[in-house]
N, C-alpha and C positions, 0 to 999 in steps of 0.2 A: 226674570222677576220672580221673587219667592214670596208666596203667600204666608209662610211663617212669619216673614218681615212685617207683611200687612196686618197681621194679628196683633203685633205689638206696637204697631203704630197707629193702629184705628182709635183704640182706647183714649190716649192723649187727644187725637184729633177731635173726638167727640166732646170730649170734657171742655177742650178750648171753645166749642161752639155753644155751651150752654147758654150763657148770657145772651148771644145774638139769638138762638132758637127760642128762648123765652120771649125777647122781643119781638120776634117774628109772628109767634103764636098769638101774641096780643094784638098785633095788627090784622089778623087773619090771613097768615101766610104757611102754607104747609110743604114749600119746596124751598130747598136749599142745597149747598154743595156740603156733603159729608167728610169728601177726603180730596184734597187738591195735592195729588203726588208730587209736583215739581217742588213744592215747598215744605212737604212732609214726609220726604223720605224714599218717595217710589215714583221718580220722573216718569212720565208718560202713562200714568193710571189716574183716572179721575172717578169719583163715586158722587151720583148725584140723586137726591130723593125729590120726587113730584107727586106728593099725596102718597096715593096706593101703589107707587111703581118706583123701585129702586132701579138706577140705570147705571151700570159701570161702563167706563170706556177705557181704551187703550188707544196711544196715538202713533207708537213706534213699534216697539216688540209685543207681540201678542201674547196672551196668556196660554199656557199649555193646557190640553185637554184635562190633566188631573189638577190644574190649578182653578179652572172655573167654578167647579162645585165646592172646592175649598174655600174660596172667596165668599161664595153665596152662603156657606155655612157661617164663616166668620160674621157675616153682616147679620144674619138670622139671630146669632147669640147675642149681638151686641145692640139690635136696634128694637124698639118697641112695636108692638103689634103686627099684624098680618100685612104682607104686602107682596108683590109681584116682583120678579127679579128678571133683568136681561141683562147680557154683555154683548157690546159692540166693538170690534175691532176696527177703528177706523183707518187704519194703515192699510187695509184691503184695496185691490184694483177696483176700478169701476163697475168691471164685469163680474166680480165675486159678490156672493150673498154674505151677510153677517151671519148666516146659518152654518157656513162652514166652520164657525168657531164656536157657536153657542146655537141650540135650540131651545129656546124657552118653552115654559107650559104655556098652551093656548091663550090662557087668560091674561098672560103677560103682553100679548099682541093686540089685545084690544084697547081702544082709546079710554084714555082716563081724563078725570078733571082735577087740576090742581087748583089752588087758589093762593092769590099774591094780593096782599092789601085787601083781602075782601073780594076781588074780582076772581073770576073764573077763567081758565083757560085748558083748552084742549090738548093732549100731549100723548103722544104715541111712541113706542119704543124704537119702532121700525116704519119707515114711510118711503117715498120716492127719493128723498136725499138722505145726508147723512148727519145733520145737524138737528140737535133737538129742536122742537116748536117754540121754545121758550130759551132764551139765554140768560142763565141765573146771575151772571156777573153783571148784567145791565140794570139789576133791580134797583140801586141807588138812582141811577139815571131817570128809571121809569116813576120812582116815588117823587122826584123832583119835579117832573113833567105834570104828573097828577097834581101836585099841591100848588101849582102856579098856573094852571089852564084856563081858570073861569073867565068865560067871555072871549077868549082870543080864536083865533083862525091859526091853525097849526098844518103845516106841511111835514109829512113823515116820509123821507127818502130813504131807499133800500128798507122798506119796512118790513120784508119777510112776513111774518104771522100777525104784524099789526099790534104787538104788544104794546109799544109805545102810542100807538094811535088809541088803543083802548083805554089806556091811562088818561090821554088826553080828554077825551069822550067824557070818560067817567069824573074828572075834575071840572066839568063844565064848560069845555071848548064848545063854541059856538058852530065850528064847522072843523073837521079833520078830513085832510087828503093823505091817503095811503099810498105811496106809488113804489110799484115792485114790477120786475120784467117777468117773475115766475108766478103763472095764473095760480098753480097748485098752492103755492104760500099764500096769495090773497084770499083763496077759498078757505082756508084755516082761519085767516084773520076775520073773514065774514062770520064763521061760526063763534070765534070769539066774541065779536061785537054781539051777535045774537043771544049768546050765554048770559051777557050782562045786560040785557036789554037796550041796548044803544040803538037808536033809530036809524034807519038807512038814509035818511035825508041830511042826518049830521055827519056822515061816516061815508066817505066817496073812496072807492077803490079804484086805482088806475093802472091797469096792465100794460106798462110801458117801459122802456128804457129811462132809467132816472136822469141820466144827464140831459137826454133829449127833452125831457118834461122842464126840468129846472131851469134849462138854457133859454127856452121860449118863457117862461114865466118872469125870468129876469130881462128880457128883451135883447137877448144874445142869440147870434144865428147860430142855427143847427147844421153841423157839416158832418158826413159820414167820415169813418176811418178810411184812409187810402183811397178816398174818391169813392167809396162804395154808396148806393142810394138804395133807401128802404121807405116804404110808406109809413108813416108815424101819425098819430094823433095831434091835432093841432090844438094849442091853447094861446089864449091872449095874454100879454103880459099883467101881472099882478102881483101883489105882496102879501105876506102873512106876518102875523106876531110872533109866530113861532116856528123856527125850521129845525127840525131834528135830522141831523145827517150820520148815518150810521152805515159806511160802506164796506163791503169785503175787503180783505187785504189785497186781493187781485182778480179781476175779472175782464173779459172781453164780449163785447156784444157788436152787433153788426153796424151800429152807428158810434160806438164810444168805448172806451177802455178805462178801467179803474186801477189805479197802482197808488196805493195809500202811501207807501214808502217813497215811491220816487215821482209823484205828482198829485199830491193832496190838492194843490192849488186849483187844479182844473174843476174839481167838485166845489172847493170851497167858495170860489169867487161867484159863481152863480147862486150858491146858497145865501151867500151874504146880500147880493143885489135882489134877491126874492124876498128878504126879511124888511119889513117896514122900520122907517127911522125910529129909533128906541126899542125896537125889538131885539129878539136874542135868536142866535144860532147856536145849537148844543151840536157840538161836533165830537166824534168818537174816532178813536185810533186804535186797533187791535193789535198792532205789531209790536212784539215784545221788544225787537232792537231799536225801537223808536224812542229816544230822550223826550220826555214831557216838555221840558224848558224849550228844546230845540224845535219840537214841533210848534207849539204855541207862538214861537217867535216867527215862524212861517206862516202862520195865521195871521198874525198881526201885518207882516209886510205885504201879504196879499190882500188884505181888506183896504190898507193903505193906498196900494196901488190902483185898487178899484174905486178909489174915492168914498169909500165907506169905512173910516177907521173906526176899529174897536175902541170903544170906551172902557172897557173892564173885560178881564177873562178870570173866570173862577173855577178851579177843578172840583169834579165830583168824585170822591174816593170810592173805591168799592167797599162793599160790606166785608166783615170780618169772615165769612167762609170762604174767602179768597185771597187767602195769606199768600205772601211773596217772600222769599228769603232774603232780598235785600230791600224791600219795601217800595219796591218799583213793578206794580202789577203789569201784565200784557196791557189790559185794556186801561186806555187813558180817555177821561171824557172832560170837555172843556166847554163852559158855558161863556160865549160871547155875547157881550151886550154892544149892539152896534146903532 
């Protein structure tokens, strides 16, 4: 990966983002993707800005020790204002530290507050996981949720740090359930809610396996994988006006497994059954190899088989800071009216 190429590619990338950046600033947003390498000339490299933090990431080949400071220097020449910088190589082994590739200045490792749509979110360059605490490609979906949440009940599955839940609550949702198996993620979600003055009585945090929860809400039985048994929190069946389903590409837990590419139906069926008649399921798929049309046809068949046919499906395009070379970005979002 040659940083001299980055120098040449960064300027047009920033120029292309000027209209979006102005629109985002007008709505109170100071976080965006500055460089999306797969579509802008350097596959495997991304650069994101979260307010006062600029975070560079590689996913396959790492930068060399000489390239890291050169990359930072290029960014400091091109970007306005002071900012902290960190570089994380996400191709590392689980036992390896990001510091093997870059040791940021101490100030870069503090928590930062970034803004999206005027809402505040806590962000950290490094923490227990590897994913940033706010996924920027999901911005358009969060915007949609916030704009249509007034008075609704919302179920946020695989909620991570509750960005979608915060948007629903800020949009006037009567109640929001955020469900995630990682307590550390929900702890960040609680901080995000507190930053935005969201009362705890409208913002429930459920630390549990998502499929275990949504199957109970849908009135379906819960069975462990391969006959495994585990205690879990019990819930009575109930339905929500809005169900947001944002699963990882693949995950395995004691009671369920997530396979977005091979078995999305196992998550989508209970999500549909947990939605009120006339409600909506907003479903996401992050796997680049999955075709939107084929995936949404699978959703239609699944819902029909469950006895809750989809009345309409609308896509939610990602914002322009996530360009794709073929017009088919990895993230796909479908709003399903049931």
